[in-house]
C-alpha positions, 0 to 999 in steps of 0.5 A: 642810477642807470649805468650810462646816465647822461652819456651821449653816444654815437653808434655806427653799423646798425643795419638790422635788428640782429646786428651787434650794433643794434644790440649795443644801441638797445642796451645803451638806451636801456641804461640811460644813454642818448644815442645817435645812429649812422648808416651808409649808402643803400643801407641807410634806409634800412638803418632808419627802419631798424631804428624805429624798433629802438624807440628813443633814438635821437637821429640817424645820420648818413655816414660813409667813412670813405667820404670826407664830406659826409664825415664832416657833416656827421660831426657837425650834426652830432655837435649841434644835437649833443655838443659833446660825445661820451662814447663812440661805437665802431661797428663798420666793416666791408670787404669785396667778395674777392677778399673772402673765401678765395684764399690770399692770392686772388684779390687785387690790391684795389679790393684789398685797399677798399677793405682796409679803408672801410674796415680798419682805417675808418677807426682812425677816421672817426676818432680823428674827426670826432676827437674835439667832441670826445674831449668834451665828454662829461662821463667819469673817466672821459670818453670811450671808443669801442670797436668790434673785432674778431680775433686776429691771432689765428688764420681762420678758414675762409676769412682771408683778407678780412682777418688781415684787416682785423689784425690791423684794427687791433694794432691801430686801436693800440696806437690810437689809445696811445695818442688820445689817452692824454685827451681822456679818451680810451680806445678798446676793442671787443673781439666777439665770437661768431654771431649770426648776423647779416654781416656774418652771412656774407662770409663764405662758409660761416657755418664752419665757425658756427660748428666748431666754435662751441666745441673749442670754447670752454664756456660753449658758444651761442651764435644767437647771443648778441646781448653778451657782446652788447653787455661787454661793450657797455662795460667798456663804454661805462665808467666801470672800466674808466682806467682801461684802454688799448685792450682787446676784450674777448667775448667768445666763450674762451675759444681764442685761448684754446689750442 
């Protein structure tokens, strides 16, 4: 039996085929899941083109997490097609240019608020909106929500306000896990090392991460190994880790733990 047989999943954040979300969706389909993708704004058409490379994707929905009407429409569409959700992948993040590579004293609050809304608060938005469908999960152990993270225990060069957003995401995931555990919904994060994606290229000086990460990681690190992150995410989505919640699973070669 495949690992995600009879699982119905919603995967956000697929933009191109080098994205972590794409690798997760691809792996989930291979393990027997039914998958719906979401895209937003100008990236929606690109998400739809990329979805063709995945083959048997149920649908691509428009979902801007800052627009309540789109969130409600997405919930209705998923309910109509799936009737329930066994898993949800949060792979959404954005910060205006002033929030990255400029230090902490340049970005106006309006830009920081945008980053917070899209990159952090959106996890609560999705869990709250889809909770009625997550409660109906038929997967052993209940539903699983997995968010993509980047280690927030350190201050990294140039990451600036996005690092603060990830720290907030980590805290939020614990509070959400506490709140929805009684509904048999678990909430976990995967803290990935730097992977060369379109999103990563938007970070000023991303090469700083690439050059140093493998040196610090005891296992080394391959910036092209999105499948390693996808495999870990799949484990969290599956019944294998049905008793795990409020956890941050680091998939970074061990770099986060080194001095």
